[in-house]
TORMARRO-925831 format. One line per 2 residues: number of its first residue (from 1); for each residue z, y, x of C-alpha. Coordinates in nm, 2 decimals. Each point is the difference from the previous one (the first is absolute). Layout:
<sites>
NUM = Z Y X | ...
</sites>
This chain:
<sites>
1 = 2.11 0.50 1.07 | -0.23 -0.31 0.04
3 = -0.09 -0.38 -0.05 | -0.18 -0.14 0.18
5 = -0.10 -0.29 0.31 | 0.01 0.15 0.34
7 = -0.33 -0.07 0.13 | -0.17 0.07 0.37
9 = -0.14 0.29 0.01 | -0.03 0.08 0.34
11 = -0.23 -0.34 0.01 | -0.22 0.18 -0.18
13 = 0.06 0.34 0.21 | -0.13 -0.17 0.25
15 = -0.27 -0.15 -0.14 | -0.18 0.34 -0.12
17 = 0.03 0.17 0.36 | -0.12 -0.31 0.20
19 = -0.25 -0.01 -0.29 | -0.09 0.39 0.10
21 = 0.00 -0.01 0.36 | -0.22 -0.29 -0.01
23 = -0.26 0.25 -0.21 | 0.07 0.28 0.29
25 = -0.06 -0.27 0.29 | -0.33 -0.08 -0.17
27 = -0.12 0.30 0.01 | 0.14 0.11 0.28
29 = -0.15 -0.27 0.21 | -0.41 0.14 -0.06
31 = 0.09 0.33 0.19 | 0.02 -0.18 0.31
33 = -0.38 -0.09 -0.02 | -0.27 0.27 0.07
35 = -0.15 0.09 -0.33 | -0.01 0.42 -0.03
37 = 0.25 0.23 0.01 | -0.05 0.02 -0.36
39 = 0.08 -0.36 -0.11 | 0.32 0.03 0.16
41 = 0.14 0.35 -0.09 | -0.06 -0.18 -0.36
43 = 0.17 -0.36 0.07 | 0.28 0.21 0.19
45 = 0.09 0.21 -0.36 | 0.00 -0.32 -0.17
47 = 0.25 -0.17 0.28 | 0.22 0.28 -0.05
49 = -0.01 -0.05 -0.34 | 0.11 -0.34 0.01
51 = 0.29 0.06 0.18 | 0.10 0.31 -0.15
53 = -0.03 -0.25 -0.36 | 0.18 -0.22 0.19
55 = 0.31 0.22 0.08 | 0.03 0.09 -0.35
57 = 0.00 -0.31 -0.15 | 0.25 -0.15 0.23
59 = 0.22 0.32 -0.05 | -0.07 -0.11 -0.41
61 = 0.08 -0.29 0.05 | 0.33 0.05 0.19
63 = 0.10 0.21 -0.27 | -0.10 -0.27 -0.28
65 = 0.13 -0.27 0.20 | 0.38 0.15 0.06
67 = 0.00 0.12 -0.38 | -0.06 -0.33 -0.11
69 = 0.24 -0.22 0.25 | 0.26 0.31 -0.14
71 = -0.11 -0.04 -0.37 | 0.01 -0.34 0.02
73 = 0.40 -0.04 0.11 | 0.09 0.25 -0.20
75 = 0.14 -0.13 -0.35 | 0.18 0.25 -0.33
77 = 0.34 -0.01 0.09 | 0.27 0.11 -0.25
79 = -0.02 0.35 0.16 | -0.34 0.01 -0.09
81 = 0.00 -0.11 -0.34 | 0.31 0.23 -0.09
83 = -0.23 0.28 0.12 | -0.26 -0.12 -0.22
85 = 0.16 -0.06 -0.23 | 0.16 0.39 -0.03
87 = -0.30 0.12 0.06 | -0.15 -0.18 -0.36
89 = 0.27 0.12 -0.12 | -0.04 0.39 0.01
91 = -0.35 -0.02 -0.08 | 0.05 -0.22 -0.29
93 = 0.26 0.25 -0.16 | -0.23 0.32 0.10
95 = -0.30 -0.20 -0.21 | 0.20 -0.09 -0.27
97 = 0.22 0.31 -0.05 | -0.31 0.20 -0.04
99 = -0.17 -0.21 -0.22 | 0.34 -0.02 -0.22
101 = -0.02 0.40 0.01 | -0.42 0.00 -0.11
103 = 0.16 -0.24 -0.30 | 0.33 0.24 -0.10
105 = 0.21 -0.34 0.00 | 0.30 0.24 0.07
107 = -0.08 0.26 -0.25 | 0.22 0.08 -0.16
109 = 0.13 -0.36 0.03 | -0.10 -0.34 0.04
111 = -0.10 -0.18 -0.40 | 0.35 -0.15 -0.07
113 = -0.21 -0.39 -0.02 | 0.27 -0.24 -0.03
115 = -0.07 -0.32 0.16 | 0.19 -0.35 0.00
117 = -0.03 -0.35 0.04 | -0.28 -0.16 -0.19
119 = 0.08 -0.21 -0.28 | -0.30 -0.25 -0.06
121 = 0.10 -0.30 0.13 | -0.18 -0.19 0.34
123 = -0.14 0.37 0.19 | 0.37 -0.04 0.27
125 = 0.06 -0.16 0.20 | 0.41 -0.18 -0.03
127 = 0.24 0.28 0.01 | 0.26 -0.13 0.26
129 = -0.38 0.02 0.22 | -0.03 0.37 -0.04
131 = 0.41 0.11 0.03 | 0.31 -0.15 0.18
133 = 0.25 0.15 -0.29 | 0.22 -0.21 -0.27
135 = -0.27 0.07 -0.26 | -0.27 -0.12 0.16
137 = 0.18 -0.33 0.06 | 0.05 0.01 -0.37
139 = -0.33 0.05 -0.12 | 0.10 0.36 -0.14
141 = -0.12 0.25 0.23 | -0.09 0.31 -0.16
143 = -0.20 0.26 0.15 | -0.01 0.40 -0.16
145 = -0.23 0.28 0.20 | -0.17 0.33 -0.12
147 = -0.28 0.19 0.19 | 0.21 0.29 -0.05
149 = 0.29 -0.18 0.21 | -0.24 -0.14 0.30
151 = 0.31 -0.04 0.28 | 0.20 -0.18 -0.23
153 = -0.31 -0.20 -0.02 | -0.03 -0.06 0.40
155 = 0.37 -0.08 0.06 | -0.05 -0.33 -0.32
157 = -0.38 -0.07 0.28 | 0.22 -0.02 0.28
159 = 0.28 -0.17 -0.14 | -0.26 -0.29 -0.06
161 = 0.00 -0.32 0.24 | -0.41 0.07 0.08
163 = -0.03 0.38 -0.10 | -0.30 -0.17 -0.27
165 = -0.06 0.15 -0.28 | -0.26 0.05 -0.28
167 = -0.07 0.26 -0.27 | -0.16 -0.05 -0.30
169 = -0.10 0.20 -0.33 | -0.31 0.09 -0.25
171 = -0.23 0.21 0.09 | 0.10 0.33 0.08
173 = 0.35 -0.05 0.07 | 0.02 0.15 0.32
175 = 0.07 -0.30 0.20 | -0.27 0.17 0.31
177 = 0.27 0.23 -0.03 | 0.34 -0.13 -0.01
179 = -0.21 -0.21 0.38 | -0.08 0.34 0.19
181 = 0.39 0.11 -0.14 | 0.17 -0.27 0.13
183 = -0.22 -0.01 0.29 | 0.08 0.40 0.09
185 = 0.38 -0.08 -0.07 | 0.00 -0.32 0.22
187 = -0.13 0.22 0.31 | 0.20 0.28 -0.07
189 = 0.26 -0.23 0.11 | -0.11 -0.24 0.16
191 = 0.17 -0.14 0.37 | -0.18 -0.10 0.30
193 = 0.03 -0.37 -0.08 | -0.10 0.02 -0.35
195 = -0.41 -0.07 -0.05 | -0.22 0.26 -0.08
197 = -0.15 0.01 -0.40 | -0.30 0.04 -0.02
199 = -0.23 0.05 -0.31 | -0.35 -0.16 -0.03
201 = -0.26 -0.09 -0.28 | 0.09 -0.40 -0.01
203 = -0.39 0.02 -0.15 | -0.15 -0.01 0.38
205 = 0.18 -0.29 0.11 | -0.25 -0.30 -0.06
207 = 0.20 -0.28 0.07 | -0.28 -0.26 0.07
209 = -0.08 0.21 0.32 | 0.41 0.10 0.11
211 = 0.18 -0.30 -0.16 | 0.31 0.09 0.19
213 = 0.10 0.42 -0.15 | 0.15 0.09 0.30
215 = -0.38 -0.03 0.21 | -0.14 0.22 -0.30
217 = 0.29 0.25 0.03 | -0.12 0.01 0.32
219 = -0.30 0.09 -0.01 | 0.08 0.28 -0.25
221 = 0.23 0.19 0.16 | -0.25 0.04 0.27
223 = -0.24 0.13 -0.20 | 0.19 0.21 -0.15
225 = 0.24 0.18 0.27 | -0.22 0.08 0.29
227 = 0.31 0.03 0.17 | 0.08 -0.34 0.03
229 = -0.34 -0.07 0.21 | 0.14 0.25 0.27
231 = 0.04 -0.17 0.37 | 0.37 -0.01 -0.09
233 = 0.00 -0.17 -0.27 | -0.34 -0.23 -0.10
235 = -0.05 -0.28 -0.17 | 0.25 -0.30 0.21
237 = 0.30 0.25 -0.13 | -0.15 0.05 -0.36
239 = -0.06 -0.39 0.01 | 0.38 -0.03 0.09
241 = 0.13 0.22 -0.25 | -0.19 -0.17 -0.25
243 = 0.10 -0.33 0.04 | 0.33 0.05 0.13
245 = 0.11 0.16 -0.37 | 0.03 0.36 0.15
247 = -0.21 0.13 -0.27 | 0.06 -0.02 -0.37
249 = -0.30 -0.02 -0.20 | 0.03 0.20 -0.36
251 = -0.29 -0.17 -0.11 | -0.17 0.15 -0.36
253 = -0.19 -0.05 -0.26 | -0.02 -0.40 0.04
255 = -0.11 0.02 -0.42 | -0.38 0.17 0.15
257 = -0.09 -0.32 0.18 | -0.14 -0.32 -0.20
259 = 0.18 -0.21 -0.19 | -0.06 -0.25 0.26
261 = 0.06 0.22 0.30 | 0.32 0.10 -0.15
263 = 0.12 -0.38 0.03 | -0.16 -0.03 0.31
265 = 0.25 0.30 0.14 | 0.30 -0.13 -0.15
267 = -0.08 -0.34 0.16 | -0.10 0.20 0.34
269 = 0.36 0.22 -0.03 | 0.21 -0.30 0.04
271 = -0.19 -0.18 0.29 | 0.02 0.31 0.19
273 = 0.36 0.12 -0.06 | 0.25 -0.13 0.18
275 = 0.38 0.02 0.03 | 0.01 0.38 0.06
277 = -0.28 0.12 -0.13 | 0.00 0.24 -0.22
279 = -0.20 0.13 -0.33 | -0.06 0.25 -0.28
281 = -0.29 -0.08 -0.24 | -0.13 0.17 -0.35
283 = -0.20 -0.12 -0.29 | -0.06 -0.03 -0.35
285 = 0.24 -0.24 -0.18 | -0.27 -0.20 -0.18
287 = -0.20 -0.01 0.30 | 0.27 -0.15 0.19
289 = 0.16 -0.23 -0.21 | -0.36 -0.14 -0.01
291 = -0.03 0.00 0.37 | 0.37 -0.18 0.02
293 = -0.14 -0.30 -0.26 | -0.31 -0.01 0.20
295 = 0.11 -0.07 0.32 | 0.30 -0.14 -0.09
297 = 0.27 0.15 0.19 | 0.17 0.29 0.02
299 = 0.07 0.26 0.26 | 0.28 -0.13 0.23
301 = 0.38 0.20 -0.03 | -0.25 0.30 -0.18
303 = 0.23 0.18 -0.24 | -0.24 0.03 -0.31
305 = 0.01 0.36 -0.17 | -0.09 0.10 -0.33
307 = -0.04 0.39 -0.12 | 0.14 0.05 -0.35
309 = -0.26 0.22 -0.21 | 0.19 0.35 -0.04
311 = 0.23 0.11 -0.34 | -0.14 0.27 -0.17
313 = 0.33 0.25 0.08 | -0.04 -0.15 0.35
315 = -0.41 0.14 0.00 | 0.10 0.33 -0.16
317 = 0.28 0.10 0.25 | -0.20 -0.03 0.27
319 = -0.32 0.19 -0.18 | 0.29 0.26 -0.11
321 = 0.04 0.04 0.44 | -0.32 0.06 0.03
323 = -0.05 0.30 -0.27 | 0.04 0.38 0.12
325 = 0.35 0.10 -0.15 | -0.08 0.20 -0.29
327 = -0.28 -0.26 -0.13 | -0.19 0.06 -0.24
329 = 0.06 -0.10 -0.40 | -0.20 -0.28 0.01
331 = 0.13 -0.20 0.26 | 0.33 -0.01 -0.18
333 = -0.18 -0.16 -0.33 | -0.16 -0.27 0.24
335 = 0.29 -0.11 0.21 | 0.22 -0.02 -0.36
337 = -0.25 -0.19 -0.10 | 0.00 -0.20 0.27
339 = 0.38 -0.08 -0.02 | -0.01 -0.04 -0.37
341 = -0.29 -0.20 -0.09 | -0.02 -0.30 0.31
343 = -0.37 -0.10 -0.20 | -0.17 0.31 0.07
345 = -0.34 -0.03 0.20 | 0.19 0.23 0.27
347 = 0.29 -0.23 -0.02 | -0.20 -0.29 0.10
349 = -0.20 0.19 0.27 | 0.31 0.16 0.15
351 = 0.18 -0.35 0.06 | -0.18 -0.01 0.36
353 = -0.02 0.23 0.24 | -0.38 -0.03 0.01
355 = 0.09 0.16 -0.37 | 0.23 0.25 0.15
357 = -0.22 0.14 0.31 | -0.33 0.06 -0.26
359 = 0.22 0.23 -0.23 | 0.13 0.18 0.26
361 = -0.32 0.02 0.21 | -0.25 0.07 -0.35
363 = 0.29 0.25 -0.17 | 0.31 0.10 0.20
365 = -0.15 0.11 0.35 | -0.34 0.17 -0.14
367 = 0.24 0.18 -0.24 | -0.22 -0.12 -0.29
369 = 0.04 0.06 -0.38 | 0.19 -0.33 -0.09
371 = -0.08 0.02 -0.36 | -0.23 -0.30 0.00
373 = 0.22 -0.21 0.03 | 0.21 0.11 -0.27
375 = -0.25 -0.10 -0.25 | 0.05 -0.38 -0.10
377 = -0.37 0.01 -0.13 | -0.18 0.09 0.31
379 = 0.14 -0.26 0.24 | 0.12 -0.31 -0.30
381 = -0.03 -0.26 0.25 | 0.23 -0.03 0.43
383 = -0.40 -0.10 0.14 | -0.17 0.28 -0.24
385 = 0.27 0.27 0.17 | 0.01 -0.21 0.32
387 = -0.42 0.04 -0.01 | 0.01 0.42 -0.08
389 = 0.25 0.06 0.31 | -0.23 -0.20 0.22
391 = -0.25 0.20 -0.07 | 0.16 0.33 0.04
393 = 0.15 -0.08 0.38 | -0.30 0.07 0.14
395 = 0.04 0.38 -0.08 | 0.34 0.00 -0.07
397 = 0.09 -0.09 0.39 | -0.33 0.29 0.08
399 = 0.20 0.27 -0.19 | 0.34 -0.10 0.16
401 = -0.13 -0.03 0.37 | -0.23 0.36 0.07
403 = -0.13 -0.10 0.34 | 0.12 0.20 0.35
405 = -0.18 0.07 0.31 | 0.35 -0.08 0.21
407 = -0.03 -0.28 0.22 | 0.35 0.02 0.01
409 = 0.01 -0.11 -0.41 | -0.05 -0.38 -0.04
411 = 0.04 -0.01 -0.37 | -0.23 0.24 -0.12
413 = -0.42 -0.11 0.01 | -0.21 0.19 0.25
415 = -0.25 0.08 -0.30 | -0.03 0.06 -0.42
417 = -0.19 -0.29 -0.11 | -0.13 0.02 -0.36
419 = 0.19 -0.27 -0.21 | -0.30 -0.12 -0.21
421 = -0.16 -0.04 0.35 | 0.31 -0.16 0.20
423 = 0.05 -0.24 -0.34 | -0.36 -0.16 0.08
425 = 0.01 -0.02 0.32 | 0.36 -0.16 -0.02
427 = -0.13 -0.21 -0.34 | -0.31 -0.15 0.27
429 = 0.23 -0.09 0.26 | 0.22 -0.15 -0.22
431 = -0.31 -0.21 -0.19 | -0.10 -0.15 0.39
433 = 0.36 -0.10 0.09 | -0.01 -0.20 -0.34
435 = -0.33 -0.11 -0.11 | -0.14 -0.28 0.08
437 = 0.39 -0.13 -0.12 | 0.09 -0.33 0.17
439 = 0.04 -0.35 -0.17 | 0.32 0.04 -0.18
441 = -0.16 0.38 -0.12 | 0.26 0.16 0.22
443 = -0.15 0.33 0.25 | -0.20 -0.10 0.26
445 = 0.22 0.20 0.20 | 0.27 0.26 0.01
447 = -0.10 0.20 0.36 | -0.22 0.24 0.04
449 = -0.14 0.00 0.38 | -0.27 0.23 0.05
451 = -0.14 -0.22 0.23 | -0.07 -0.28 -0.27
453 = -0.14 0.29 -0.20 | -0.33 -0.13 0.09
455 = 0.05 -0.35 -0.10 | 0.11 0.09 -0.34
457 = -0.23 0.27 -0.08 | -0.30 -0.19 0.11
459 = -0.17 -0.34 0.00 | -0.09 -0.12 0.35
461 = -0.34 0.08 0.03 | -0.02 0.30 -0.15
463 = 0.26 0.09 0.24 | -0.20 -0.17 0.26
465 = -0.32 0.25 -0.08 | 0.20 0.28 0.06
467 = 0.10 -0.09 0.32 | -0.33 -0.11 0.13
469 = -0.15 0.36 -0.15 | 0.21 0.19 0.20
471 = -0.02 -0.18 0.36 | -0.32 0.04 -0.09
473 = 0.02 0.39 -0.06 | 0.24 -0.01 0.38
475 = -0.20 -0.22 0.19 | -0.39 0.08 -0.17
477 = 0.05 0.38 0.06 | 0.16 -0.06 0.34
479 = -0.25 -0.17 0.10 | -0.27 0.18 -0.18
481 = 0.05 0.31 0.15 | 0.05 -0.12 0.30
483 = -0.37 -0.15 0.02 | -0.14 0.33 -0.14
485 = 0.18 0.15 0.30 | -0.23 -0.18 0.21
487 = -0.29 0.06 -0.23 | 0.05 0.38 0.04
489 = 0.10 -0.03 0.35 | -0.26 -0.21 0.13
491 = -0.29 0.16 -0.20 | 0.11 0.37 -0.06
493 = -0.15 0.28 -0.21 | -0.15 0.24 0.31
495 = -0.37 0.10 0.01 | -0.12 -0.24 -0.33
497 = -0.17 0.18 -0.29 | 0.16 0.01 -0.37
499 = -0.14 -0.33 -0.07 | 0.14 -0.17 0.31
501 = 0.27 0.17 -0.06 | 0.04 -0.14 -0.42
503 = -0.05 -0.30 0.14 | 0.23 -0.04 0.29
505 = 0.24 0.12 -0.28 | -0.13 -0.31 -0.22
507 = 0.07 -0.19 0.29 | 0.37 0.11 0.12
509 = 0.10 -0.07 -0.39 | -0.14 -0.30 -0.04
511 = 0.08 -0.17 0.33 | 0.38 0.08 -0.07
513 = -0.01 -0.13 -0.42 | -0.18 -0.32 0.11
515 = 0.17 -0.02 0.36 | 0.36 0.10 -0.23
517 = -0.04 -0.25 -0.28 | -0.18 -0.30 0.20
519 = 0.39 0.01 0.19 | 0.22 0.09 -0.22
521 = -0.11 -0.34 -0.27 | 0.01 -0.23 0.31
523 = 0.34 0.19 0.14 | 0.20 -0.01 -0.38
525 = -0.14 -0.38 -0.06 | 0.14 -0.08 0.36
527 = 0.38 0.22 -0.08 | 0.04 -0.14 -0.35
529 = -0.08 -0.40 0.10 | 0.19 -0.02 0.35
531 = 0.35 0.22 -0.16 | 0.21 -0.13 -0.30
533 = -0.02 0.27 -0.29 | 0.11 0.31 0.04
535 = 0.16 -0.07 -0.31 | 0.28 -0.24 0.14
537 = 0.08 0.23 0.34 | 0.36 0.07 0.03
539 = 0.07 0.38 0.11 | 0.02 0.09 0.33
541 = 0.24 0.22 0.16 | -0.11 0.22 0.26
543 = 0.23 0.30 0.20 | -0.13 0.22 0.28
545 = 0.31 -0.06 0.18 | -0.03 -0.36 0.03
547 = -0.01 -0.17 0.32 | -0.19 -0.30 0.18
549 = 0.18 -0.32 -0.03 | 0.04 -0.26 0.18
551 = -0.25 -0.24 -0.26 | -0.23 0.27 0.18
553 = 0.00 -0.01 0.32 | -0.04 -0.33 -0.04
555 = -0.34 0.06 -0.17 | -0.10 0.24 0.28
557 = 0.06 -0.26 0.30 | -0.18 -0.28 -0.22
559 = -0.29 0.25 -0.10 | 0.01 0.11 0.37
561 = -0.05 -0.38 0.10 | -0.32 -0.08 -0.23
563 = -0.17 0.32 0.14 | 0.08 -0.12 0.34
565 = -0.11 -0.35 -0.06 | -0.34 0.08 -0.16
567 = -0.02 0.22 0.31 | 0.02 -0.23 0.28
569 = -0.25 -0.24 -0.21 | -0.27 0.32 -0.02
571 = 0.09 0.04 0.39 | -0.08 -0.37 0.06
573 = -0.29 -0.03 -0.17 | -0.14 0.35 0.20
575 = 0.01 0.27 -0.29 | -0.04 0.32 0.11
577 = 0.32 0.23 0.04 | -0.15 0.21 -0.31
579 = 0.00 -0.32 -0.19 | 0.37 -0.06 0.07
581 = 0.09 0.41 -0.06 | -0.12 -0.07 -0.34
583 = 0.15 -0.33 -0.08 | 0.32 0.16 0.17
585 = -0.02 0.29 -0.25 | -0.05 -0.17 -0.34
587 = 0.34 -0.18 0.10 | 0.16 0.32 0.11
589 = -0.10 0.14 -0.33 | 0.08 -0.34 -0.16
591 = 0.37 0.00 0.11 | 0.02 0.36 -0.05
593 = -0.07 -0.03 -0.38 | 0.24 -0.31 -0.02
595 = 0.27 0.24 0.19 | -0.04 0.26 -0.21
597 = 0.04 -0.22 -0.33 | 0.28 -0.18 0.09
599 = 0.19 0.33 0.11 | -0.06 0.14 -0.29
601 = 0.11 -0.33 -0.21 | 0.32 -0.05 0.18
603 = 0.19 0.35 -0.02 | 0.31 0.08 0.06
605 = 0.23 -0.08 -0.30 | 0.12 0.26 -0.26
607 = 0.43 0.02 -0.05 | -0.13 0.06 -0.38
609 = -0.12 -0.25 -0.27 | -0.33 -0.05 -0.05
611 = -0.06 0.13 -0.37 | -0.36 0.00 -0.18
613 = -0.12 0.33 0.13 | 0.13 -0.05 0.39
615 = -0.14 -0.35 0.01 | -0.37 0.21 -0.20
617 = 0.01 0.29 0.27 | 0.02 -0.24 0.32
619 = -0.30 -0.25 -0.13 | -0.14 0.33 -0.06
621 = 0.06 0.16 0.41 | -0.07 -0.32 0.13
623 = -0.39 -0.04 -0.20 | -0.09 0.32 0.15
625 = 0.12 0.03 0.36 | -0.16 -0.33 0.04
627 = -0.34 0.09 -0.11 | 0.04 0.31 0.23
629 = 0.18 -0.13 0.31 | -0.18 -0.32 -0.05
631 = -0.32 -0.04 -0.15 | -0.17 0.36 0.18
633 = 0.09 -0.10 0.34 | -0.09 -0.37 -0.04
635 = -0.35 0.11 -0.14 | -0.08 0.32 0.26
637 = 0.10 -0.29 0.32 | -0.19 -0.27 -0.13
639 = -0.27 0.20 -0.06 | 0.03 0.11 0.40
641 = 0.01 -0.36 0.06 | -0.34 -0.05 -0.19
643 = -0.16 0.27 0.18 | 0.08 -0.11 0.31
645 = -0.20 -0.37 -0.04 | -0.23 0.13 -0.26
647 = -0.15 0.36 -0.14 | 0.13 0.30 -0.18
649 = -0.09 -0.13 -0.37 | 0.21 -0.30 0.02
651 = 0.26 0.14 0.19 | 0.00 0.25 -0.35
653 = -0.05 -0.24 -0.24 | 0.26 -0.30 0.14
655 = 0.24 0.30 0.10 | -0.03 0.17 -0.39
657 = 0.09 -0.33 -0.16 | 0.18 -0.21 0.21
659 = 0.32 0.29 -0.02 | 0.06 -0.02 -0.40
661 = 0.00 -0.37 0.05 | 0.23 0.00 0.23
663 = 0.24 0.25 -0.19 | -0.06 -0.17 -0.33
665 = 0.01 -0.38 0.16 | 0.27 0.03 0.24
667 = 0.31 0.00 -0.21 | 0.22 -0.21 -0.25
669 = 0.08 0.31 -0.24 | -0.25 0.17 -0.20
671 = 0.24 0.07 -0.35 | -0.05 0.37 0.07
673 = -0.41 -0.04 0.02 | 0.04 -0.26 -0.30
675 = 0.22 0.26 -0.21 | -0.22 0.31 0.04
677 = -0.31 -0.24 -0.14 | 0.14 -0.12 -0.29
679 = 0.23 0.33 -0.05 | -0.36 0.18 0.02
681 = -0.11 -0.19 -0.30 | 0.25 0.05 -0.21
683 = 0.01 0.30 0.01 | -0.37 0.01 -0.13
685 = 0.14 -0.17 -0.23 | 0.27 0.23 -0.17
687 = 0.27 -0.31 0.10 | 0.14 0.13 0.31
689 = 0.03 0.35 0.19 | -0.19 0.03 0.33
691 = 0.40 0.08 0.15 | 0.13 -0.31 -0.17
693 = 0.25 -0.03 0.27 | 0.12 0.30 -0.07
695 = 0.00 -0.03 -0.36 | 0.21 -0.28 0.03
697 = 0.26 0.19 0.25 | 0.01 0.25 -0.27
699 = 0.09 -0.27 -0.27 | 0.26 -0.13 0.21
701 = 0.15 0.35 0.02 | -0.02 -0.01 -0.36
703 = 0.23 -0.30 -0.10 | -0.32 -0.19 -0.15
705 = 0.01 -0.23 0.34 | 0.19 -0.17 0.24
707 = -0.02 -0.07 0.35 | 0.04 -0.34 0.12
709 = -0.07 -0.01 0.39 | -0.37 0.07 -0.03
711 = -0.09 -0.04 -0.28 | 0.03 0.19 -0.32
713 = 0.08 -0.14 -0.35 | 0.06 0.16 -0.35
715 = 0.34 0.08 -0.05 | 0.04 -0.22 -0.30
717 = -0.16 -0.31 -0.07 | -0.04 0.04 -0.36
719 = -0.17 0.36 0.09 | -0.23 -0.18 0.18
721 = -0.11 -0.23 -0.27 | 0.04 0.28 -0.24
723 = -0.29 0.20 0.24 | -0.18 -0.32 0.06
725 = -0.12 -0.07 -0.39 | -0.02 0.40 -0.06
727 = -0.33 -0.07 0.24 | -0.13 -0.29 -0.14
729 = 0.06 0.20 -0.35 | -0.19 0.29 0.12
731 = -0.38 0.07 0.05 | -0.12 0.04 0.37
733 = 0.03 0.35 0.14 | -0.40 0.03 0.06
735 = -0.05 -0.12 -0.35 | 0.21 0.25 -0.20
737 = -0.08 0.30 0.31 | -0.34 -0.03 -0.14
739 = 0.07 0.00 -0.33 | 0.19 0.31 0.00
741 = -0.27 0.17 0.17 | -0.23 -0.14 -0.27
743 = 0.22 0.12 -0.26 | 0.06 0.38 0.18
745 = -0.42 0.00 0.04 | -0.02 -0.07 -0.42
747 = 0.27 0.30 -0.09
</sites>
């Protein structure tokens, strides 16, 4: 399923084969001269090697050329697209069913938020552009929907002309929740000819880089759903899915962009959406109104719904459903106040699903005493009550969800965390996501991507110093140990006096220290200067069940041709057979390193969506395996090659330094190494645990975070803002610990 132009691979094959046969002839011709049996034997071996290389290259190019010719003629057909869409629908449905269960969206029932057409003028297209009904033609279209009746909303959505919907509401009104509910129902009732709804945070769309929506959609689908990268589907089919209207983008959080970017998104959506392209978009109401005003246009043919605040009786009825059959007497008092006093703080806070969720999570789920809620002097304002609920949220969920070691239990953490540590660590993460704020005072980002942690938590110069320190340690220790072995083996301690033995030991240690330090400093500057900042690396995915791809075959053939070209010039120049063997050895090792790295970084795609934990594990495996299977063999082989040309000392030094250099430098994916550097730094300051990713996974299972593809987000934006403010108000952890220690000592 790949687009492309038909090439002439057989011409490439003939050229490579002719070159290899010419090399064989050049080395074979001197065999007819009488230059000695030994030299003739060496040349005969070299000739055989060239002939073998010709056969290998011929086979590789033949396989590559046949596949290229076949793929160039293959275009995704309707059956291919239907198969790809069905696979994607299955993966997305499984992904969001698990996430909905973690969020308890249907336990016991969805919060009954009422949605209606936006009343403010200028936010929605003409009614007749949205529906083909008499009411729409007369400009009197009416919508009434409920989060507790999503099937009816889905039917109404499907009945619109172009199936475009904008979901608006204030903070905490359940916009994302409704989008997830609608997505799951559309998937559950989807027919093969309908597009696949996929939820994505719109904050990831840079309209200056991807001018049209379908271009960005294709890139994100390939990133978030590895199954789409398989040979059976591939990028061309994904591009065809997005360009052909086979994907229903559910874009969440327009308000999380800057005001200028929000308006640019409105313009880009209208530029991208064709006649039958569908869309679901969520945003806060005020931000959407400002974006539409700045863009000077509404979203074409999109119905715009707005959440209505919950009535006190609706909130009381829902809370009553979540209580035990025989609740504590205090709850009756609270529910009565909620129904009869609409101006009370608890009535004000339960106007939003966020407030209901906080009450349920903090007091009902752990079985806490609700007496503080019944004391009007305790929380005189809604803001004071919400602050209290946010403060108690972390200990409440830790109490309500004890840890479980059962791998099949996906809804409970693996480890019991201390509430104060959890609060401090999450508050710091919220702080670095929020500050420095954007020019419009909005938080910097809502996405907690583990591979971005280094750029958020450390200044670039400080991070580069830590990278250089790591490289100095790795290459310096390897080269230092190698040089020490050379000294130890060449000038051993046997038969020496104690004084000589002491001198030998000092020389052995100093040699390793000086050489290791010098090489470590040199290599650290070379690696950091030659590669882009590690803090900007994207995660890679390693899978030891991967297979060599077409690009790998092409790389091997190119490497062989390059190596043999150097060899022919050496032979013509009269170089010795040993020199030629050394060149071939170094070239072989370089090719082997490239082959293994390509194999690691192009695995068989998984049929599960990428999650924060799977991307972290995949990149960790990639980095560790690269060091083991690339750095060690490369260093040894280069050492052998240098030994053939020079001496043991040079071989040990160059081999010991070049192995780690190749392992660290020959890759575009060092996100896990950058992550380890910054986590170690944060753990020493008490700002993060050493097992940060496992901690974040536990926080997700506790309901404090949510997963959107490979990134985490705080369950509610207001919770992130609350924690970020709390971190700024608290003293630095190290300073606070020292104060506690001094107080304990004084007592």
